N, C-alpha and C positions, 0 to 999 in steps of 0.2 A: 331327619331329626325334627321332631315337633318342638317348636319354640313358643313357650307361653300358651300352648293349646290353640293358637290361632295362626301360627306362621310355620313355614317349612324352610329349613336351612339345609341345603345340599352341599356337602364337601366331598370333592372327588380328587383323588391322587392323580397327578398328571400321568397319562398313559394307562391307567387302571380301568378305564371304561371302554377300551377298544372292542370288547366283545358285546357291548350293549347295542341296542337298535340304533341309537344315535350317541356319538361320543359326548361325554359331559365334562371332560377335563378342560383346563384353562389355557388353551393355546389358540391364538388367532382371535377373531372377533367373538365376543361373548354376549350372553343374554342375561340381564339382571332385571328383576321386577321389584317394584315398591308399591306398597298398599297406600291408597288414598281414600278419603271419604267420597261417597257417591256425589255429594254436593260440591266437591272440589274439582270434578272432572272438567267442566267447562272453563273454570278459572285457569286450570293448567293448560288447556288448549289455547286460550287467549294469550297466556304468558309465553308459551312456546312460539306462537305465531309472531308475537311482538319482537322476538329475538331472531326471527328468520329460520326457526327450526321446523322442518317439515314432518308432520305426522304421517308415517308410512302406512299405517293400518289402524283402523278402529274396529274392534270386535265385540259383539254381544255374545255372552256365554249362556248355556242352557240353564244355569242356576240363577240367572238374573244379573250377573256381574258384567262389567264392561272394562275393556282394556284399550289403551292407546299405545302405539309403538313408535319410537323415533330413535335416531342414532346420535350418540355423543361424538365429540370431535375425533375420537380414536376409532370410530365406526362400530362400537359396541351397541347392541340393540337394547334399548331401555324400554321397559314396560311400566306403565302406571295402571294399577288394577284396583277396581272398586270391589266392595264385598259382593260375594256371589260368584267368584271365579273358581274357587276350589271348595271342596267339602269342609275344609278347616278355616276358610275365609270367605 
């Protein structure tokens, strides 16, 4: 589902994605992404470090975007993504 022409929202019924390449339903550790401005990435990295949060991965994407990944207290994978990650963002 395209949201506002610039975002993607995926809603999957629990158990309904079992035939997909990778399951997308909400059981166990999840992945969620939030968009941030390119100029905010370093500020986020400093803020996370100041709270003892480890950035597990930093990735540069072919369209020019960058993402950082870290875990929340429940072990969900949180992604902060700058413009240029997806064709719609």
